[in-house]
N, C-alpha and C positions, 0 to 999 in steps of 0.2 A: 753690392747692389743698393744697399740702404744708403751708403755714403753718396752714391751718384744721385739717388732719388732725393735725398735731402738737399744736395747742392742745387739740383735743378729747381726744387721747390723754393729755395731761398732766392735764387736768381729771378724766378718768376714773380715773387713777392716784391722784389726790389724794383721791378718794372723800369720806368724811365729814369730812375736815379743812377742807373749804370751808364758808363760811357757808351755812346752809340756804337763804336767800333767793336767793343767787347760784347755788347748785347747782340749784335748781328752774328758774331762768331758763336755765341752760346746757342742762338736759335738754329744756326746751320748745324752745329754739333748735335742738337736734340733731334732735328729732322733726320740727319744721317743715321743716328743711333736707332731711332724708331724704325726706319726703313730696313736697316741691317737686321734688326731683330725679327721684323716681319718676314724677311726672306729666309732667315734661319728657321723660323717657325714653320714656314711653308715647306722647306726642304725636309724638315723633321716629320711633317705630316705624311710624306710619301714613304717613310721608313719606320712606321710605328711598331712593326713586328721585330725590328732589330733591337736586341737587348743591350743595355749599357752596363758597364762595370762601375760599381760604386763601392768604394772602400774595399776593393779586392773581391767583391761579390757581384754576381750578375743581377742586374735590376730589370724586372719586367714592368713595362709601362701599364698603368691602370686607366680605366675609363675616366676616373675622377681627374687624373692629371691631364689627360687629353682635353677633357671638357673645360677645365680652367684655362688651358692654353688657347682654346678657341675663343673663350670669352675675352681674353686679353688681346688676341690678334685675330679678329674675325676674317680678315683678308687672307689668312693662311688657307682657308677653305677653297679659295679660287686660285691658289698658286699653281702654275703649270710647270711640269718637269721638262726635261730636254726633248721629250716626245710629244709634248703638248697635252699630257694627261692631267686631270684633276686628281686631288688626293683620294677621292672616293673611287677612282678608277685604278688605283694601285693595288689590284687584287692580290698579287703575290707577295706584297711587302707590308700591306696594312690591312689584310683581310679581316682580322679580328675586330677592327674598329669601323668597318664599313657601315653597319647599321647606325652607329653614333654619328659618323660623318654625314650620312645621308639625312638623318633627322635634323641635325644642326643646319645642314645646307639647305634643306627645304624651307626652314624658317627664314633664311636669308636669300632665297631664290637663286641658289647657286646653279649655274647652267641655264638659267632662264626660268620664267614663271611656268609652273606646272611640270617641271622636269624632275621633281622629287629629289632635289638636292644633287642632281647629276646622274641618278640611276638610269634615266631615259636618254642621256646624252650618248651619241655615238663615240666609240673609242677611236682616237686618232690613229691613223696608219693601220687600221685593222682591215685586212684584205676581205673579210666577210662582212664588214660594215655592221658589226654587232654593237648593241648598246651595252651599258654596264650590267643590267640584269641578265641579258642573254649570255654575256661573258661569264658571269658567276655560275650560270647553269652549265656552261660548256667547258670551261678551262680545266686543265689536268696537270699533274706533275708525276712524271715517270719514276722519279726517285722515291716518292712516297704516295702511291696512288690511293691507298686506303685512308691514310691520315688526311690527305688533301681533300678527298671526297667528304669525309666526316666534318672537316672544318667548314667547307663551303655549304654543306647541308645546314650546319648551325647558323650560318649567315642568312640563308633563305628563311629558316624558321624564325629568326629574330626580326627580319624585315616584315614577315607576315604578321607577327604579333604587334609590330609598330604601325601596321597599316600602310607600309611602304611597298609591299607586294600584295596584290589583290587577285582574286580568283580570275577575273576577266583577263589579266595579263597572260595567263597560261595559253589561251587560245590566240589572243591578239598578237602576241609576240612569238608564237610557235615555240614556247619554251621546252616542250617535250621533244621537239625535233632537235633542239640544241643540246639537250641532255640525253640523247639517244645512245651515246657511247657507253660501254661497260665501265669506263673510268668515271662515269657520273651516275652510277647505278643507284646510290642512295638518294641523290637529288631527283632522279627520274621518278622513283617510287613516291617520293614526297609530293612532287608536283602532280602526279597522277591521282594521288589520294585527295588532293585539294579540289581537283576538277576531273573526275573520271570520264566525263563526256568528251574531254579533250582527246582521249584515246581513240575515240570514234571520229571526231571532226577535224583533228589536226592534219594538215596536208603540207607537204614540202614541195613547192612548185607544182602543185596539183596531184602529187603522189600521196596516197594514204600512208599513215604512220607505219603500219605493219609491213607494207611493201617497201617503204623507205629503209626499214631496218634490214631488209634482205639485199636490196640493190646497191646500197652504199658500200664503198671500199673502206675497210677498217685497217688503218696502219698505225695502231697505238700499242707499242710494246709487244707483249707476248699474247695479246688477244687475237682470236681468229675472227673471220668475218661473221660466222654464225652466232657469236656471242651476243651481238646486238639483237638479232632476231629472237633468240631464246629469252633475253631479258624483256623485250617488249611483249612477246607472246605470254610469258608467265604473268606479267602484270595485267595484261588484258584478260586472261582467264580468271584472275582474282576478282576483277571488277565486273566482267561481263561473262559469267559462266554459261549463260544461255546462248551466247554467240561464240563460245570457245575462243575468246580473245581475238575475234575477227580472223581466225585462221582460214576461213573459207570465203573471206571477202574478196570480191572480184575487182580488178583494175585492168582495163584494156583487155577484157575477156578472159583473164587468168586469175585464179584464186591465189592467195598468198601461199597456200600449201604447194601448189604446182610450181610457183616461181622459186620457192625454197628448194624444192627437189631439183629443179634445173640448175640452180646456183651452187648448192652444196653437195648434191648427190643424194640418192634416196636413203642411204644408210644414215648419214649424218643428220639429214632433215628429220627423218622419222625418230631418231634418237632424241633430238631436241624436243619434238612434240611429245614424246613419251615422258620426258623429264618434267615438262610443264603441266601435263595432265596425268597425274600419278594413278596407279592401279586402284587405289581406294576411292577414286573420284566417281561421282554419280553422273558425270557429264556424258550424255548419249552421243559420243563422237561418231559412232557408226551410222547413226541416223543422218547426221550432217554430211558425212562422207558420201553416203548413198545419194543424197539430194544434190550435192555440189560436184563431187569428183567420183562418179561411179566406176570409172576406169581404174581408180586406185583402191577400190574396196578390198581387194585381196590383201594388199599391203597393210591396210588399217586393221583388218581382222587378225593378221599375224601379230601385230604390235599391241592390239587391244582386244584380246579374245574375251575378256570378262565383260566387255560392253555388248556382246552379242545378246545377252539376256536382259539388258537394261531397257526400261521404257522411258520415253522422252517426257519428263514431267512438265516441260515447257509447251507441250502439245497435248495436254490432257491425258498423259500416260500412253501415248501411242507406242505400239510395239515395233520392232525392227521389220517384221514381216509386213505390217501395214505401211510403214514408211517406204519400203522397197516397192510395193504395189503402187503407192501414190506417186513415186518418182517416175514411173513409166519406163524404167531402165531394163526391166525384165520382160521378155516375151516368151511364149511357149515355144516358138521356133528357135530361139537362141539358148534358152535354159529351161527345157521341159521339166528337169528334176526339181526345180524350185517350186513349180505348181504341184507336181505329183507328190512331193514330200511334205506338203502342208498338212498339219494335223486337223482333226475335226474341229477342235476348239478354235483354231486360227481361221478356218473357213466360216464358222458360224458367228465369230465375234465382230461386232461393228467397229469401225474405226472411230475412236473417241474424238478425234479432231474434226472430222467431217460429218460423222453421224451416219455413215453408210456401210454396207457390207463389202467384203473384199471383192466380190465379182463386179460391184459397181465401181470400185476404185480402178479395176483393170479396164472397165468399159469407158470410164470417163476420161482416161488419158487421151491426148491429142491423136495418138495412133490407134486407139481402141483395139487392143489385142483380143480378137474374137476367139481364137483358139484357147487363150488363157481363160477367158470368160466361160467358155463351154466346159473346160476342165473343172473349174471351181464349182460350176452349177451341177455338173454331173455328180459331184461328190455330195452335194446337199441342195437339191432343187427347192426345198421348202423356203429358202431365204427369199425366193421371188415374192411369195405372198406376204411374208413379213415385211419386205421392202415396201409393198403397196400400202400396208396398214400404217407404216411409220414414215411415210413420205413427207409429211408436213413438218418433221422435226430436223430436217437437214441443217447442218451448221451453215451460217451465212457465208463463211469463208469458202465453202465448197462451190458456191456460185450457182445461179439459176441455170445458166447454159449447160453446165456439167450435169445438173439434175435432169434436165430435159433429155440430154444425150443418154444418160443411164436408163431412164424409163423407156426411151425408144428402143434401146438394146433389149431391155427386159421384155417388152411387148413382142419383139421379133422372136426372141428365144422361146417364148411360150407357144407361139404358133408353130415352132419347129420341134416340139417335144417328140412327136411321133411322125412328123411329116417328112423330115429330111432323110439323107442317106444313112445307112446303118452306122457308119463310123462317126456320124455327127450327132447321134441321138444322146439326149441327156440320160435316158435310162433305156435298157434293152426292150425291144418290142415284146418279147415273150413274157415280160413281167406283167402284161395286162391282157385281159380278154375284152375285146371291143369290136364295135362295128364302126363304119364311117361316120355315123351320126351320134355315136356314144359320147357321153361326158366321161372324162377320166379324172382320177384323183392322184395327186402327187404322193410319192411314198413317204414313210416316216423319216425324220431327220436322223443323222448319225450313222455309225457303222452297223447298228443293229438291223438296219433295213436290208443289209446284204443277206441276212439269214431269215428274213420274213417272206412270206408269200404275198405277192402284189394283190391288192384288193380293189375291186370296183365299188361304186356307191351302193350297188345292190347286195354286196356280200355281207355288209354289216360288221365286218371284223374291225374296222377302224372308223372313228368319227370322220365324216367327209368334210374337208375344208371347202372353201369356195370352189365350185365346180367350173371347169374351164372347157369350153367346146374346142376341140382340136380339128382343124381342117387342113388339108394339104395346101402348101404355099401357092400352088398353081391356081387354087380357087379364089385367092385374094385379088381384089381389084387394086389399082394403084392408089385408090383413096383410103384403103384400110391402113396400110403401114408401108413405109419405104424400107424394104429389106436389103438395100444395097449397102455395102460397107462404107461407101462415100457419105451416106446419110449420117454416119456416126461421127464424122470428123467436124 
């Protein structure tokens, strides 16, 4: 090589002193040699991971060697192989050097200005029309799945450090959708860690990511269809524990949980969910299930019995009893045992999320289950007065309309304490001595009232709360209170 370089240098210095015919031949030889070397350098750039033998030993190419080659032959960065790919797109043959090729290529506008050295160029003949970055997130190798995934993870990490992969790309290019396969598990978790919001906002042709992981067909080696769902759910729970990884997110009227059960069967789907939300978790999954899929509540209790006693820390420590009441899924007609088995503490405890008592939660539902409300108040009528005193503290999330509805129910119930049929009374008639014009007093709260003798204001046995005049409903005019069930809706 030195001899050739010295010869060409001497010829160049001789200039016009050489015969014209020989000088032209030397120039043609130089051009041909340079072109030949550039082509060889270009072909070499497409096979950088192929090791060469040197003195009987395998030689592994280094970044320093490749960088010097690029400096000598810059055009090698734009050399196209027989499929029309740039060197930076030779992911399976030069993957270790992709960050370097992209960095050098961006300096020379390879692929066009703003194309990051070819990373944003579409890969020729790709049926899915992926660009280079998307292909790095998506590609796999069945012969070495783990190794391939680790190597490509290293490429993404290096690109991110060099500023060639930015957070905005993850959503703009739907990189999580391309890395949704279990063959790209490490890459998926890395991209999700860079932009957790992408777990929520990424959509594939309008389909949310969690639903995409269920509905897609997985035909990659020994992996089953549910592996993608489990991978996405586990990552979602890690970054969005309050949303349980969007397990109960709805698309076209169905939650991801329901779609998973339809696709994989109840046993497989619930097993996946159980693995993603371990027993030691403090995620109140039963609260979510009651609010979103009450028809599957029994299945969730079977798989998550420990969650029965958890409180939802994301809703001011709301208990499961309060969540069930708020969901409106239980009525006295369909599940009387739920109301009858409630403890005194549960009936007397205000819902921390809305700031109201259980009977008001039952009354505020769109269906206003009056039988349930009566049952709860029969157990502890004192909460009516407590509700009046604390009415100004309702949580804004409860809503003004619901508050008005609750107090409408509460007013109606007070007028019916002794006026309605015997089976609808909050407390038995014999508990009180009264006349039609008497004021009456609500009994003491708690179970102990069962063992006490009812007291009137004149007895002096108990301090009298605010006295309420009780009249038969028939004596009320239409202007007093609307006692129809429709008024509560």
